[in-house]
Every structure is written in C-alpha cells, then in structure tokens.
C-alpha positions in Angstrom: -41.1 -64.9 43.7 -39.6 -64.2 40.3 -39.4 -60.5 40.9 -37.7 -61.0 44.3 -35.2 -63.4 42.8 -34.3 -61.2 40.0 -34.0 -58.2 42.3 -31.7 -60.0 44.7 -29.4 -61.5 41.9 -29.4 -58.2 39.9 -28.4 -56.0 42.9 -25.9 -58.6 44.2 -24.1 -58.6 40.8 -24.3 -54.8 40.6 -23.0 -54.4 44.2 -20.0 -56.7 43.4 -19.2 -55.0 40.1 -19.7 -51.4 41.3 -17.2 -51.6 44.1 -15.4 -55.0 44.5 -12.9 -53.7 47.0 -15.4 -52.2 49.5 -18.8 -53.2 50.8 -21.6 -51.0 49.5 -24.0 -51.3 52.4 -27.2 -49.8 50.8 -27.0 -52.2 47.9 -26.8 -55.2 50.1 -29.9 -54.0 51.9 -31.8 -54.2 48.6 -30.3 -57.7 48.0 -31.7 -58.7 51.4 -35.1 -57.4 50.6 -35.1 -59.2 47.3 -34.2 -62.4 49.1 -37.1 -61.9 51.6 -39.5 -61.2 48.7 -38.3 -64.4 46.9 -38.7 -66.5 50.1 -42.2 -65.1 50.7 -43.1 -65.9 47.1 -41.7 -69.4 47.5 -43.7 -69.9 50.7 -46.9 -68.8 49.0 -46.2 -71.0 46.0 -45.7 -74.1 48.2 -48.5 -73.3 50.7 -51.1 -72.3 48.2 -53.7 -69.6 48.5 -54.6 -68.1 51.8 -58.0 -68.1 53.3 -58.0 -64.3 53.0 -57.3 -64.4 49.2 -60.3 -63.2 47.2 -60.9 -65.1 43.9 -61.0 -61.9 41.8 -57.8 -60.5 43.3 -57.0 -58.5 46.4 -57.9 -59.7 49.9 -61.2 -60.4 51.7 -60.0 -59.5 55.2 -63.3 -58.3 56.5 -65.2 -61.5 55.5 -67.3 -60.1 52.6 
C-alpha cells in the first residue's frame, strides 16, 4: 500500500513538473498503476489475510 501510494504521488508530481503545458501520457499510466497498487494494498489491509496466504510467506494455492 505504501509503495503504491508513493509511486502514484511521486510520478504525478514528476509528470506535472516535467511538462506542465502538455499531458505526458506514459507518466500518467504509471500513476494509474500506482493508484491500483495502493487500492489493492488498502483492500488487503482492511480485509485481512486471504485463505491462500501461507504463514511463512508466499501462497498455498495447491492446499499443502
């Protein structure tokens, strides 16, 4: 969540400072991905661990 938020804010500031008179498209795509990562992190923070999460890290998708 923290990484996504920092990525979104950092690239938004960079996009605005780099070219304020035009719209640098690829930088806004990175801002969008940062927002999505932030929202996913916020969702996981609110919802809690998934049933697929393994206690020692990684996932336990095949039920072992």
